[in-house]
Backbone bond lengths (Angstrom), bond angles and torsions (degrees), N, CA, C in turn:
res aa  C-N    CA-C-N  psi(-1)  N-CA   C-N-CA  omega(-1)  CA-C   N-CA-C  phi
1 M - - - 1.458 - - 1.579 102.99 -
2 P 1.303 113.32 132.57 1.473 119.05 177.79 1.518 112.37 -72.40
3 P 1.312 120.83 147.20 1.449 122.99 179.69 1.537 111.23 -62.69
4 V 1.339 115.51 146.46 1.445 119.59 176.39 1.495 110.20 -94.53
5 V 1.301 115.13 128.95 1.533 121.32 -177.14 1.497 102.72 -110.68
6 R 1.363 113.36 127.36 1.446 120.00 178.10 1.487 108.38 -122.11
7 R 1.401 117.49 146.56 1.403 121.72 173.88 1.532 113.37 -70.85
8 L 1.317 119.61 135.62 1.396 123.02 178.62 1.541 110.03 -77.51
9 A 1.320 115.70 152.46 1.465 118.29 173.60 1.504 110.17 -71.82
10 A 1.305 116.42 157.86 1.470 120.71 -178.34 1.543 107.21 -65.34
11 Y 1.290 114.57 135.13 1.477 117.35 -179.21 1.496 111.08 -120.29
12 E 1.288 118.69 -6.11 1.477 122.79 173.92 1.509 110.74 -82.38
13 P 1.346 117.96 141.11 1.459 115.36 175.22 1.514 113.74 -65.53
14 P 1.247 119.19 152.03 1.475 118.53 176.85 1.500 111.39 -59.68
15 V 1.263 117.96 149.33 1.513 121.80 176.99 1.435 109.51 -67.61
16 G 1.422 114.34 136.41 1.429 119.52 177.45 1.505 114.17 86.25
17 V 1.270 122.29 -5.44 1.486 123.62 179.00 1.550 106.51 -110.81
18 A 1.320 116.25 129.19 1.440 121.97 -177.74 1.591 106.56 -89.41
19 V 1.306 111.20 128.88 1.452 116.30 179.71 1.537 108.12 -110.78
20 I 1.296 119.59 119.42 1.400 123.64 -179.19 1.535 109.59 -99.72
21 P 1.332 116.42 113.94 1.477 117.58 -176.23 1.552 108.38 -65.37
22 R 1.314 113.69 148.93 1.499 117.06 174.72 1.531 108.84 -78.12
23 P 1.361 116.24 142.48 1.417 119.64 177.41 1.533 111.16 -66.59
24 R 1.292 114.34 139.87 1.501 117.34 178.39 1.538 106.82 -81.49
25 P 1.333 116.47 142.99 1.432 118.25 -179.37 1.508 107.13 -70.59
26 R 1.353 115.76 137.61 1.453 120.85 -178.59 1.538 107.33 -82.46
27 P 1.335 113.67 137.32 1.469 117.54 175.27 1.548 108.15 -69.03
28 Q 1.340 111.76 142.07 1.472 117.75 172.99 1.491 112.02 -70.53
29 P 1.313 117.21 132.87 1.483 120.35 179.95 1.642 107.76 -62.03
30 A 1.306 108.58 134.86 1.485 113.66 177.86 1.539 110.64 -71.88
31 W 1.300 118.82 140.49 1.466 122.40 177.33 1.496 109.74 -70.33
32 V 1.291 115.74 123.15 1.476 122.14 178.69 1.533 105.65 -114.90
33 P 1.372 116.36 120.83 1.500 117.77 176.70 1.508 110.25 -64.71
34 E 1.331 112.63 150.70 1.519 117.35 172.21 1.518 109.20 -63.96
35 P 1.310 114.78 137.34 1.510 115.68 176.47 1.484 112.68 -68.66
36 E 1.293 115.51 144.80 1.532 117.75 178.74 1.588 109.44 -70.10
37 P 1.256 116.68 145.56 1.457 114.54 175.06 1.515 111.73 -63.97
38 P 1.304 118.80 154.00 1.471 119.01 179.02 1.529 113.29 -60.16
39 S 1.282 114.59 158.11 1.466 120.97 176.17 1.486 110.76 -66.07
40 P 1.364 117.15 147.11 1.486 120.23 174.79 1.513 108.65 -59.88
41 R 1.362 113.86 152.00 1.475 121.35 -176.09 1.565 107.32 -60.82
42 L 1.329 114.20 135.06 1.482 118.92 -178.92 1.550 104.74 -127.50
43 D 1.296 114.80 123.28 1.480 121.68 172.30 1.511 106.77 -102.75
44 A 1.347 113.07 88.25 1.507 118.88 -176.06 1.489 113.49 -65.96
45 V 1.366 119.39 -37.27 1.395 121.88 179.98 1.549 112.98 -62.69
46 R 1.309 115.34 -42.40 1.460 120.09 178.40 1.564 113.19 -64.80
47 L 1.321 112.63 -46.45 1.457 115.59 178.50 1.518 114.09 -61.73
48 V 1.337 116.25 -45.02 1.460 119.14 -176.47 1.573 106.39 -69.02
49 A 1.335 118.68 -39.17 1.466 121.80 179.85 1.520 110.73 -58.83
50 V 1.351 119.52 -43.84 1.415 122.27 -177.11 1.529 108.63 -62.82
51 V 1.284 119.59 -45.45 1.486 122.62 -174.10 1.577 105.56 -68.59
52 L 1.348 120.02 -38.97 1.455 120.80 -176.76 1.497 108.25 -69.60
53 E 1.361 118.80 -37.85 1.457 120.48 -178.01 1.551 109.45 -67.50
54 V 1.314 118.64 -32.28 1.505 121.76 175.08 1.496 108.16 -69.29
55 L 1.358 118.06 -45.34 1.454 119.42 178.95 1.495 114.34 -62.32
56 D 1.353 115.46 -28.46 1.466 119.37 -180.00 1.524 112.82 -84.47
57 G 1.334 115.31 -6.13 1.443 119.90 178.19 1.535 113.01 85.48
58 R 1.366 116.15 9.07 1.480 115.86 -178.17 1.547 113.52 -89.76
59 R 1.335 115.81 -13.63 1.443 119.47 176.32 1.534 107.82 -127.88
60 S 1.339 114.17 162.48 1.491 119.49 -179.43 1.511 109.97 -73.01
61 A 1.281 114.92 144.97 1.577 122.54 179.78 1.553 110.28 -65.02
62 R 1.327 116.21 -17.47 1.509 120.70 178.75 1.501 109.19 -61.03
63 L 1.400 120.09 -30.86 1.431 119.93 176.97 1.472 118.21 -60.85
64 L 1.358 113.34 -23.14 1.440 114.53 177.83 1.484 114.84 -63.58
65 R 1.319 118.17 -25.03 1.502 120.88 177.84 1.525 111.91 -62.43
66 E 1.310 116.20 -23.27 1.490 119.68 179.52 1.504 116.62 -83.36
67 V 1.342 115.72 -19.36 1.485 118.77 -174.48 1.542 113.81 -131.16
68 V 1.324 118.71 -7.46 1.487 121.45 -174.23 1.483 107.89 -123.17
69 S 1.350 116.72 140.04 1.470 122.01 174.03 1.530 108.61 -61.61
70 P 1.311 117.16 150.25 1.505 119.27 -179.38 1.479 114.10 -57.37
71 A 1.299 117.38 -36.16 1.512 119.08 -178.49 1.515 110.47 -65.39
72 L 1.302 116.10 -39.29 1.504 119.93 178.16 1.515 115.13 -75.40
73 A 1.324 116.26 -29.90 1.467 121.06 -177.88 1.478 111.97 -56.58
74 G 1.234 118.49 -44.39 1.521 122.83 -178.74 1.516 110.23 -58.48
75 Q 1.346 115.77 -45.26 1.523 119.92 -179.11 1.497 109.74 -63.11
76 L 1.334 117.99 -42.76 1.456 121.55 -175.69 1.520 112.57 -69.87
77 V 1.300 117.66 -37.64 1.451 123.23 177.58 1.484 110.90 -57.74
78 A 1.303 114.82 -40.21 1.504 120.65 -178.84 1.562 110.00 -68.31
79 A 1.292 117.89 -18.97 1.494 120.40 -178.12 1.546 112.14 -95.69
80 V 1.286 118.96 5.25 1.487 119.54 -179.14 1.472 108.95 -73.57
81 R 1.382 112.66 130.81 1.479 122.63 168.47 1.449 112.47 -159.63
82 P 1.334 117.88 150.13 1.508 119.35 -175.86 1.542 115.18 -61.92
83 R 1.291 114.92 120.89 1.404 125.24 178.89 1.512 109.94 -148.33
84 S 1.360 115.71 -178.95 1.479 116.41 177.55 1.507 106.87 -135.28
85 T 1.283 116.46 108.30 1.489 119.26 173.89 1.563 104.38 -92.80
86 R 1.319 115.09 123.19 1.502 118.51 -173.74 1.507 115.62 -94.37
87 M 1.325 114.33 -48.17 1.407 117.00 -172.12 1.512 113.22 -133.88
88 I 1.326 118.85 130.98 1.427 122.94 176.81 1.564 105.31 -106.96
89 R 1.260 117.56 119.91 1.463 119.30 175.69 1.494 113.27 -78.86
90 V 1.310 115.33 174.38 1.484 120.55 -177.68 1.509 108.82 -63.27
91 P 1.347 119.05 126.78 1.454 118.78 -175.59 1.493 109.75 -81.30
92 R 1.343 115.60 158.67 1.439 124.31 171.28 1.512 105.21 -104.02
93 V 1.319 113.56 130.08 1.495 119.85 -175.59 1.561 106.57 -122.43
94 C 1.321 115.04 129.48 1.470 121.27 175.88 1.569 106.80 -123.48
95 H 1.353 113.34 133.19 1.494 119.00 -178.97 1.524 108.25 -106.86
96 P 1.387 119.05 95.01 1.453 119.92 178.71 1.566 110.56 -68.25
97 S 1.333 116.19 -22.81 1.438 123.46 173.75 1.492 107.44 -148.83
98 R 1.338 115.26 173.79 1.476 120.60 -177.01 1.466 113.32 -63.63
99 L 1.311 118.38 -33.22 1.502 124.20 -172.26 1.521 111.32 -109.74
100 A 1.337 120.66 15.71 1.467 124.32 178.03 1.531 107.70 -139.93
101 A 1.310 114.17 146.44 1.472 119.58 177.91 1.483 108.33 -144.03
102 E 1.321 116.91 148.29 1.477 123.14 174.46 1.474 106.98 -115.94
103 I 1.357 116.90 129.96 1.443 123.12 -175.40 1.507 110.27 -117.80
104 S 1.330 116.36 134.20 1.474 119.68 173.70 1.484 105.04 -131.16
105 V 1.369 114.45 140.54 1.513 120.15 -176.30 1.492 105.65 -155.05
106 T 1.331 114.69 151.61 1.461 119.24 170.15 1.552 109.33 -106.99
107 V 1.339 111.51 144.99 1.443 118.07 -179.47 1.562 110.33 -130.42
108 R 1.309 116.03 151.29 1.427 120.11 175.23 1.542 107.24 -99.41
109 R 1.352 114.09 124.55 1.434 116.09 -177.87 1.584 104.69 -140.84
110 E 1.375 115.23 121.43 1.438 121.70 177.05 1.545 113.58 49.62
111 G 1.329 113.92 47.03 1.444 118.79 176.15 1.520 117.46 79.78
112 R 1.373 116.12 1.53 1.410 121.85 178.95 1.468 111.11 -118.60
113 V 1.362 118.35 155.16 1.487 121.69 174.46 1.515 107.46 -106.35
114 L 1.352 115.00 122.29 1.429 122.34 178.54 1.505 111.87 -115.96
115 A 1.334 113.33 160.23 1.475 120.07 176.28 1.470 111.26 -102.85
116 V 1.311 116.50 142.09 1.455 119.42 173.03 1.568 108.47 -121.85
117 A 1.286 114.42 134.57 1.471 120.87 -179.92 1.460 107.83 -122.32
118 A 1.320 121.46 129.84 1.465 124.00 -179.92 1.513 110.92 -145.47
119 R 1.342 112.24 156.84 1.446 120.80 174.86 1.569 107.46 -124.83
120 V 1.296 118.02 132.31 1.478 122.29 177.47 1.494 107.05 -121.82
121 E 1.304 115.05 149.90 1.476 122.67 176.37 1.506 110.30 -131.33
122 H 1.288 118.56 143.62 1.475 121.83 -179.81 1.496 110.73 -92.25
123 R 1.267 118.21 116.03 1.463 126.53 179.81 1.495 111.75 -142.28
124 R 1.323 116.72 139.24 1.443 122.75 178.04 1.529 112.77 53.23
125 G 1.293 113.53 38.18 1.495 117.61 178.72 1.480 118.83 79.97
126 R 1.353 119.25 6.12 1.482 121.78 -175.08 1.543 106.06 -137.71
127 W 1.372 111.18 162.56 1.439 117.67 171.04 1.528 106.73 -96.86
128 W 1.391 113.78 132.96 1.442 124.31 -179.25 1.482 112.20 -123.04
129 F 1.307 117.96 131.43 1.491 122.49 173.97 1.528 107.20 -70.44
130 T 1.369 111.87 129.79 1.488 117.59 171.72 1.489 112.43 -111.55
131 A 1.348 115.40 -12.55 1.454 121.59 174.94 1.532 108.11 -152.21
132 F 1.297 115.53 137.98 1.478 120.26 179.30 1.558 108.40 -149.28
133 T 1.364 115.91 121.27 1.434 117.74 -177.93 1.488 108.21 -136.43
134 V 1.337 116.39 132.51 1.477 123.06 171.67 1.478 105.57 -101.72
135 L 1.340 115.60 114.42 1.499 119.36 -179.85 1.495 110.40 -87.97
136 E 1.312 115.69 108.50 1.415 120.83 -175.71 1.553 113.83 -102.75
């Protein structure tokens, strides 16, 4: 069947008549929440190293007061014994919120590779450990 060809309706405005186009409705701007400020700087290697050095008996337990919450400090002081932690690998840091971070890292201690899991929270202008576990 041959195609059907039809004449189009006139689409040009008539000569001498002004056509004012209707304004298009403006889309409402979408609400965009303000971005959260970035997390405070966290030096995970230094924090983990301080606690491991205290646990190995190479540093004074008084240092824990600077990086560990008081509830956790008592538990960690009970775990201090002479050891040698040799190497701390690059930590993995996850921020579940702006003022909290979870740290996981592997360390070499006495010929074995161990995992360390910790949680830090930012309070009073500092990062404080609220949980610290060496998985042996």
